[in-house]
C-alpha positions as CSV (number, residue, x, y, z in Angstrom):
1,M,2.8,3.0,10.8
2,V,4.2,0.9,13.6
3,S,6.6,-1.9,12.4
4,I,8.4,-4.5,14.5
5,A,12.1,-4.5,13.5
6,T,13.2,-7.8,12.0
7,P,16.4,-8.1,14.1
8,V,14.5,-7.5,17.3
9,L,11.9,-10.1,16.3
10,L,14.6,-12.7,15.5
11,L,16.4,-12.1,18.7
12,W,13.1,-12.5,20.7
13,L,12.3,-15.7,18.8
14,A,15.8,-17.2,19.4
15,C,15.3,-16.7,23.1
16,S,11.8,-18.2,23.1
17,A,11.0,-21.9,23.0
18,I,8.4,-22.6,20.3
19,P,6.5,-25.8,21.2
20,C,5.0,-28.2,18.8
21,F,1.3,-28.0,18.4
22,A,-1.2,-30.8,18.1
23,N,-2.0,-30.4,14.4
24,E,1.7,-30.1,13.3
25,K,2.3,-33.6,12.1
26,S,5.3,-34.9,10.2
27,E,2.8,-36.3,7.7
28,S,2.0,-32.7,6.7
29,K,5.3,-32.4,5.0
30,G,5.2,-33.2,1.3
31,I,2.6,-32.3,-1.4
32,H,-0.8,-30.6,-0.6
33,V,-3.4,-30.4,-3.3
34,I,-5.2,-27.0,-3.8
35,C,-8.9,-27.8,-4.3
36,W,-11.0,-24.8,-5.5
37,N,-14.7,-24.9,-4.7
38,L,-15.2,-28.6,-4.6
39,S,-19.0,-29.0,-4.4
40,G,-21.9,-30.9,-5.8
41,H,-23.6,-33.9,-4.2
42,C,-22.2,-34.9,-0.8
43,D,-21.4,-38.4,-2.1
44,D,-19.5,-36.9,-5.0
45,L,-17.5,-34.6,-2.7
46,K,-16.7,-37.5,-0.4
47,S,-15.5,-39.7,-3.3
48,T,-13.3,-37.0,-4.9
49,V,-11.5,-36.0,-1.7
50,E,-11.0,-39.7,-0.7
51,K,-9.4,-40.6,-4.0
52,M,-7.0,-37.6,-3.8
53,L,-6.1,-38.4,-0.2
54,D,-5.5,-42.0,-1.1
55,L,-2.6,-41.0,-3.4
56,D,0.6,-42.1,-1.8
57,Y,2.4,-38.8,-2.6
58,V,-0.4,-36.5,-1.3
59,S,0.0,-35.3,2.3
60,G,-3.2,-33.3,2.5
61,L,-5.7,-31.0,0.8
62,L,-6.0,-27.2,0.9
63,L,-9.6,-26.2,0.3
64,Y,-10.2,-22.8,-1.3
65,V,-13.9,-22.1,-0.7
66,D,-15.7,-19.0,-1.8
67,W,-17.5,-17.2,1.1
68,R,-20.5,-16.9,-1.2
69,Q,-20.6,-20.7,-1.6
70,F,-20.0,-21.4,2.1
71,E,-22.6,-18.9,3.4
72,P,-25.0,-18.1,0.5
73,E,-27.6,-16.8,3.0
74,R,-26.6,-15.1,6.2
75,G,-26.0,-17.7,8.9
76,G,-26.8,-20.5,6.4
77,Y,-23.4,-22.2,6.6
78,Q,-22.7,-25.2,4.3
79,W,-20.6,-27.1,6.8
80,E,-20.4,-30.2,4.6
81,L,-17.9,-28.4,2.4
82,F,-15.4,-28.5,5.3
83,E,-16.6,-31.5,7.4
84,I,-16.7,-34.2,4.6
85,P,-13.0,-33.6,3.7
86,L,-12.0,-33.3,7.3
87,E,-13.6,-36.7,8.2
88,A,-11.9,-38.3,5.1
89,A,-8.5,-36.9,6.1
90,E,-8.7,-37.8,9.7
91,K,-9.4,-41.5,8.8
92,R,-6.3,-41.5,6.7
93,D,-4.1,-39.6,9.2
94,K,-3.7,-36.8,6.7
95,T,-4.8,-33.2,6.9
96,I,-7.1,-30.5,5.4
97,S,-6.3,-26.8,5.4
98,L,-9.0,-24.1,4.8
99,A,-8.8,-20.8,3.0
100,L,-12.0,-18.8,2.8
101,M,-12.1,-16.7,-0.3
102,V,-13.6,-13.4,0.7
103,C,-13.5,-9.8,-0.6
104,A,-14.5,-10.1,-4.3
105,R,-16.0,-13.6,-3.5
106,S,-18.3,-12.2,-0.8
107,P,-22.0,-13.4,-0.8
108,D,-24.7,-11.2,-2.4
109,W,-26.1,-10.4,1.0
110,V,-22.8,-8.9,2.0
111,M,-22.3,-7.0,-1.3
112,Q,-25.7,-5.5,-1.0
113,K,-25.2,-4.1,2.5
114,T,-21.6,-2.8,2.2
115,E,-19.9,-0.1,0.2
116,T,-18.2,-1.6,-2.9
117,F,-15.6,-0.3,-5.4
118,A,-14.8,-1.3,-9.0
119,F,-11.3,-1.6,-10.5
120,R,-9.3,-3.5,-13.1
121,H,-7.0,-6.2,-11.7
122,I,-3.4,-6.4,-12.7
123,H,-3.9,-9.9,-14.3
124,P,-5.7,-9.7,-17.6
125,S,-7.3,-13.0,-16.9
126,V,-9.1,-11.5,-13.9
127,G,-10.1,-8.2,-15.6
128,D,-12.8,-6.0,-14.1
129,V,-13.7,-6.6,-10.4
130,T,-16.2,-5.3,-7.9
131,A,-15.3,-5.9,-4.2
132,P,-16.3,-4.5,-0.8
133,V,-14.3,-1.7,0.6
134,P,-12.2,-4.0,2.9
135,W,-12.3,-1.6,5.9
136,N,-16.0,-0.9,5.7
137,A,-17.5,-1.7,9.1
138,D,-20.5,-3.6,7.6
139,Y,-18.1,-5.8,5.6
140,T,-15.7,-6.5,8.5
141,D,-18.5,-7.2,11.0
142,A,-20.0,-9.8,8.6
143,L,-16.7,-11.4,7.9
144,Y,-15.6,-11.6,11.6
145,K,-18.9,-13.1,12.5
146,T,-18.4,-15.8,9.9
147,V,-14.9,-16.5,11.0
148,A,-16.0,-16.8,14.6
149,A,-18.6,-19.3,13.6
150,V,-16.0,-21.4,11.7
151,G,-13.7,-21.2,14.8
152,A,-16.4,-22.2,17.2
153,R,-17.2,-25.3,15.2
154,L,-13.9,-26.5,13.8
155,D,-11.0,-25.1,16.0
156,G,-8.9,-28.0,17.2
157,H,-10.2,-30.6,14.8
158,K,-7.6,-33.3,14.5
159,G,-7.6,-33.3,10.7
160,L,-7.3,-29.5,10.4
161,R,-3.7,-28.5,9.4
162,Y,-4.2,-24.7,9.2
163,V,-6.7,-22.0,8.6
164,S,-5.7,-19.1,6.3
165,I,-6.0,-15.6,7.8
166,N,-8.1,-13.2,5.7
167,G,-7.2,-9.6,5.5
168,P,-8.0,-6.5,3.4
169,S,-7.4,-7.2,-0.3
170,T,-8.8,-6.4,-3.7
171,L,-9.6,-10.0,-4.7
172,F,-9.7,-13.0,-2.3
173,G,-8.3,-11.7,1.0
174,V,-5.7,-14.5,1.5
175,E,-2.6,-12.6,0.5
176,T,-0.9,-9.4,1.6
177,N,-1.4,-7.5,-1.6
178,F,-3.7,-4.9,-3.1
179,P,-3.2,-5.3,-6.9
180,I,-4.9,-2.7,-9.0
181,A,-4.0,-2.0,-12.7
182,S,-6.5,0.9,-13.1
183,I,-9.3,2.5,-11.1
184,A,-11.5,5.5,-11.6
185,E,-10.9,8.5,-9.3
186,H,-14.3,8.3,-7.7
187,E,-13.8,4.6,-7.0
188,A,-10.3,5.2,-5.5
189,N,-11.8,7.9,-3.3
190,K,-14.2,5.3,-1.8
191,V,-11.3,3.1,-0.8
192,A,-9.0,5.9,0.4
193,F,-6.1,3.5,0.5
194,S,-3.1,4.1,2.6
195,L,-0.3,1.8,3.8
196,D,-1.1,2.8,7.4
197,K,-4.7,1.8,7.1
198,Y,-3.8,-1.4,5.2
199,E,-1.3,-2.5,7.9
200,R,-3.8,-1.6,10.7
201,Y,-6.6,-3.7,9.3
202,W,-4.4,-6.7,8.6
203,K,-3.3,-6.6,12.3
204,E,-6.9,-6.3,13.4
205,S,-7.9,-9.4,11.3
206,I,-4.9,-11.3,12.6
207,D,-6.0,-10.6,16.2
208,H,-9.5,-11.8,15.4
209,F,-8.3,-15.1,13.8
210,I,-5.9,-15.7,16.8
211,D,-8.8,-15.3,19.2
212,C,-11.1,-17.6,17.1
213,F,-8.5,-20.4,16.6
214,P,-6.6,-20.8,19.8
215,K,-5.8,-24.5,18.9
216,T,-5.5,-24.6,15.2
217,P,-2.4,-23.3,13.4
218,L,-3.0,-20.2,11.2
219,A,-1.4,-19.3,7.9
220,L,-0.5,-16.0,6.4
221,G,-0.1,-15.5,2.6
222,L,2.6,-13.0,1.9
223,H,3.4,-10.7,-1.0
224,D,5.6,-7.6,-1.4
225,Q,3.3,-5.8,-3.9
226,I,0.8,-3.8,-1.8
227,S,0.4,-0.2,-2.9
228,P,-1.7,0.5,-5.9
229,K,0.3,2.3,-8.6
230,P,2.5,4.3,-8.2
231,R,4.2,1.7,-6.0
232,N,7.0,2.3,-3.5
233,S,8.7,-1.1,-3.3
234,E,10.7,-0.3,-0.2
235,Q,7.6,0.8,1.8
236,D,5.6,-2.2,0.5
237,V,8.2,-4.6,1.7
238,A,8.4,-2.9,5.1
239,V,4.6,-3.2,5.5
240,A,4.5,-6.8,4.5
241,K,7.3,-7.6,7.0
242,A,5.5,-5.6,9.7
243,I,2.3,-7.7,9.1
244,R,4.3,-10.9,9.1
245,N,6.2,-10.1,12.3
246,Y,3.1,-9.1,14.1
247,A,1.4,-12.4,13.1
248,I,4.4,-14.4,14.2
249,E,4.7,-12.6,17.6
250,Q,0.9,-12.6,18.4
251,E,0.5,-16.3,17.5
252,R,3.4,-17.3,19.6
253,S,2.7,-15.1,22.6
254,K,-1.1,-15.7,22.8
255,N,-1.4,-19.3,21.7
256,G,2.1,-20.8,21.8
257,K,2.0,-21.8,18.1
258,R,4.2,-21.3,15.0
259,I,2.5,-19.6,12.2
260,V,2.5,-21.0,8.6
261,L,3.9,-18.5,6.1
262,R,2.9,-19.0,2.5
263,L,4.4,-17.7,-0.8
264,L,2.1,-18.0,-3.7
265,G,4.5,-17.6,-6.6
266,L,6.1,-21.0,-7.2
267,G,6.7,-21.6,-10.8
268,S,6.1,-18.0,-11.8
269,D,7.6,-17.0,-15.2
270,N,8.8,-13.8,-13.5
271,P,12.2,-14.4,-12.0
272,K,11.5,-11.7,-9.4
273,Y,9.7,-14.3,-7.4
274,F,11.5,-17.7,-7.6
275,P,14.6,-16.8,-9.7
276,G,16.1,-20.3,-9.8
277,P,17.4,-23.1,-7.5
278,Y,18.9,-21.7,-4.3
279,Q,22.7,-22.5,-4.2
280,G,23.6,-20.7,-1.0
281,D,24.1,-17.4,-2.7
282,P,22.4,-14.7,-0.6
283,S,22.2,-12.3,-3.5
284,I,19.5,-14.5,-5.1
285,L,17.2,-13.9,-2.1
286,N,15.1,-11.1,-3.4
287,D,12.5,-9.1,-1.5
288,Y,9.8,-11.6,-2.2
289,L,11.7,-14.7,-0.9
290,S,13.1,-12.8,2.0
291,L,9.6,-12.5,3.4
292,V,9.9,-16.2,4.6
293,W,13.6,-16.9,4.3
294,E,14.8,-14.6,7.1
295,V,12.4,-16.1,9.6
296,R,12.3,-19.7,8.3
297,E,13.7,-21.2,11.4
298,H,10.7,-20.0,13.4
299,V,7.7,-20.7,11.1
300,A,6.4,-23.4,8.9
301,V,6.8,-22.6,5.2
302,A,4.6,-23.5,2.2
303,F,5.1,-22.6,-1.4
304,E,2.0,-22.5,-3.6
305,A,2.0,-23.1,-7.4
306,T,1.2,-19.9,-9.3
307,R,-0.8,-21.6,-12.0
308,V,-2.1,-24.8,-13.5
309,F,0.9,-26.2,-15.4
310,R,-0.9,-28.7,-17.5
311,N,-3.0,-26.0,-19.2
312,S,-2.0,-23.1,-21.5
313,N,-4.8,-20.9,-20.1
314,A,-3.0,-17.7,-19.4
315,G,-1.5,-15.6,-22.2
316,D,1.2,-17.3,-24.1
317,R,2.1,-19.8,-21.4
318,K,2.5,-23.3,-22.7
319,P,1.7,-26.5,-20.8
320,L,4.8,-27.8,-19.0
321,S,6.3,-31.2,-19.9
322,A,6.7,-33.6,-17.0
323,E,10.5,-32.9,-17.0
324,D,9.9,-29.1,-16.7
325,F,7.2,-29.5,-14.1
326,G,9.7,-31.6,-12.1
327,R,12.2,-28.7,-12.3
328,V,9.6,-26.3,-10.9
329,L,9.1,-28.6,-7.9
330,Q,12.8,-29.0,-7.3
331,N,13.3,-25.3,-7.6
332,G,10.8,-24.8,-4.8
333,I,12.3,-27.6,-2.7
334,S,15.7,-25.8,-2.9
335,Y,14.3,-23.0,-0.8
336,S,13.5,-25.4,2.1
337,P,9.7,-25.4,2.4
338,D,7.8,-27.8,4.7
339,W,5.4,-28.6,1.9
340,I,4.4,-27.5,-1.6
341,E,0.9,-26.7,-2.6
342,I,-0.1,-27.8,-6.2
343,K,-3.4,-26.9,-7.9
344,Q,-5.7,-29.9,-8.2
345,P,-5.8,-30.2,-12.1
346,D,-2.1,-31.0,-12.0
347,V,-2.7,-33.8,-9.6
348,W,-6.2,-35.1,-10.2
349,S,-8.9,-34.7,-12.9
350,V,-12.3,-34.4,-11.2
351,K,-14.1,-34.7,-14.5
352,E,-12.3,-37.9,-15.4
353,A,-12.0,-39.1,-11.8
354,R,-8.4,-40.1,-12.2
355,V,-4.9,-39.0,-11.6
356,F,-3.1,-36.8,-14.1
357,E,-0.4,-39.3,-15.0
358,P,2.3,-37.2,-16.6
359,Y,3.0,-35.3,-13.4
360,A,2.6,-38.3,-11.0
361,N,6.2,-39.3,-10.9
362,P,7.6,-35.7,-10.5
363,L,5.1,-35.2,-7.6
364,R,6.1,-38.5,-6.1
365,D,9.8,-37.6,-6.3
366,A,9.2,-34.2,-4.7
367,Y,7.1,-35.8,-2.0
368,R,10.1,-38.0,-1.1
369,H,12.5,-35.2,-1.1
370,L,10.3,-33.1,1.2
371,L,9.8,-35.9,3.7
372,L,13.6,-36.5,3.8
373,S,14.4,-32.9,4.3
374,P,15.3,-31.7,7.9
């Protein structure tokens, strides 16, 4: 595997001016709401996104849209899922970000034509999963064609903050991980996983997104858990950083843009991810946090909430009080992100068409802190 040494990358970045790009607004700082598969009648979609964007502590929305929902039939793109929110955001001088959920969320027409594999995910709430082999040519050809269509239509849209890069994954393709709890030998043989292959296909996908979105900022979701068990932590971290460094360099050298780096573990019960408020002690910067911390001066940084905090829907986790939720937000802010991404039920109840009041003040306070941060 070929890795870009971090010190070399940092020296190169320090000597290179990184210009601002058109979609990087100061208004993007603050709180972004993660909306998962908002759909239904166009009028309902318009009303929902407008009400969330009208909240004074919401800077923008991140749309998680299943590929199977966006393109249920080959070439049958449901553009309204993107364009209705983009129009609403542009009118309010706010932003929309897009993350297409691929891999295990691929359309039936993709699943039927490509080789798939079955496994059990590491999270019990996910369970058994069937997904395309992520380096199968039929799968990558279909995905790259869809990405090219989105780029041709939406690249450079004034209201588009970023587009998330998809890569080879076991689940959604928006994070540099390959989590498998168990897999039958014949299924593992289909995948033929190796770190070299994983890194190579992430870089191939990065190149494709950079070509398709020369104007719009791109985002890369990072994680340090890559190899299926048994896992070599040191090698996993090295591969994650190689993918990260490649994305930073290619985005800068080809399009003159800063990439957005995302960590998807804010509020995790596992102290390995966000162990506590950062107090300037470098020993607290674990492998996971170092994925963004050591390059933070040269990228935009977003932390995404790991769960819905108002629900007790995962194991023995309990709903968080407003006070505890506020502490989660402040913990994230202590690591200097540009913005924090919070799942929609903690901000807005679609069913009840109203704000979730207990968390409104903590979110408003976090929004102010983020806007005042350098």
